[in-house]
C-alpha positions in Angstrom: 32.3 76.4 67.5 30.5 73.3 66.4 31.4 69.9 65.8 33.2 69.4 62.8 31.3 67.5 59.8 32.7 64.7 58.6 32.7 63.8 54.9 31.4 61.1 53.0 33.3 58.9 51.2 32.9 55.8 49.0 35.6 52.4 48.8 35.4 49.7 46.1 37.6 47.2 46.9 38.2 43.9 44.9 38.6 40.3 46.4 41.3 38.6 45.5 40.5 36.1 42.4 42.4 32.6 43.8 40.2 29.8 44.4 40.5 30.2 48.1 39.2 33.5 48.5 35.9 33.0 49.0 37.0 30.3 51.7 38.7 33.4 53.5 36.0 35.3 53.1 33.2 33.2 54.7 35.6 32.2 57.9 36.1 36.1 58.2 32.4 37.2 57.4 31.7 37.2 61.5 34.7 39.5 62.9 34.0 41.3 59.8 30.2 41.8 60.7 30.9 42.6 64.3 33.4 45.2 63.3 30.8 46.8 60.8 28.4 47.2 63.5 30.7 49.3 65.5 31.4 51.3 63.1 27.6 51.9 62.7 27.7 52.6 66.3 29.7 55.2 65.8 28.2 56.8 62.9 31.2 56.0 60.4 29.8 53.2 58.6 26.8 54.5 56.4 26.3 51.7 54.2 27.5 48.9 52.0 27.5 45.8 49.8 29.2 43.1 48.1 29.9 43.3 44.3 29.0 40.9 41.8 30.9 39.5 39.0 28.6 38.4 35.6 28.3 35.3 37.0 26.7 36.5 40.1 29.2 35.8 42.2 31.0 37.7 45.4 33.9 39.5 43.9 34.5 42.5 46.7 32.6 44.8 48.5 31.5 48.7 48.2 31.4 50.8 51.4 30.2 54.2 52.3 32.1 55.4 55.4 32.1 59.2 57.2 35.5 60.1 57.7 37.7 63.0 58.1 40.2 62.5 55.1 40.9 59.6 52.6 43.4 58.8 54.9 41.4 57.8 58.0 39.0 55.8 55.4 42.3 53.9 54.6 43.0 53.1 57.6 39.7 51.9 58.8 40.0 49.4 55.8 43.3 48.4 57.1 41.5 46.9 60.1 39.0 45.4 58.6 39.0 41.1 58.6 38.7 40.9 54.9 41.7 43.1 54.2 43.7 41.4 57.2 43.0 37.4 56.0 43.5 38.3 52.3 40.1 38.8 51.2 40.5 42.4 49.5 42.6 42.7 47.3 45.0 45.7 48.6 45.8 47.2 45.2 42.4 47.7 44.2 41.5 50.3 46.9 39.6 52.8 45.4 38.3 55.6 47.8 36.8 58.7 46.4 34.7 61.7 48.5 31.0 61.5 47.5 28.2 63.9 48.3 24.8 62.3 48.8 22.0 64.4 48.6 18.9 64.8 51.0 15.5 63.9 49.2 
């Protein structure tokens, strides 16, 4: 049998709203991006973006990940520096399985 195909998931994660969150985000950015690069090399990370509020300010992240399960996605998120350093609001995480059509 061939290699098992991973599923695509999207995760919406809001940032905390306290006044120090942006400072924590900026302090965590370099190690966060280093982790993202590792996930890209292993084909786990598909793409991502920041979320912006009505004023155009950062308010969270959207990430697409290849994984076997929602639990695996959650584990990847929990290892991220934004999660560990209280940038991402741990109670706001929404994970959904998706399909991206090939055009």
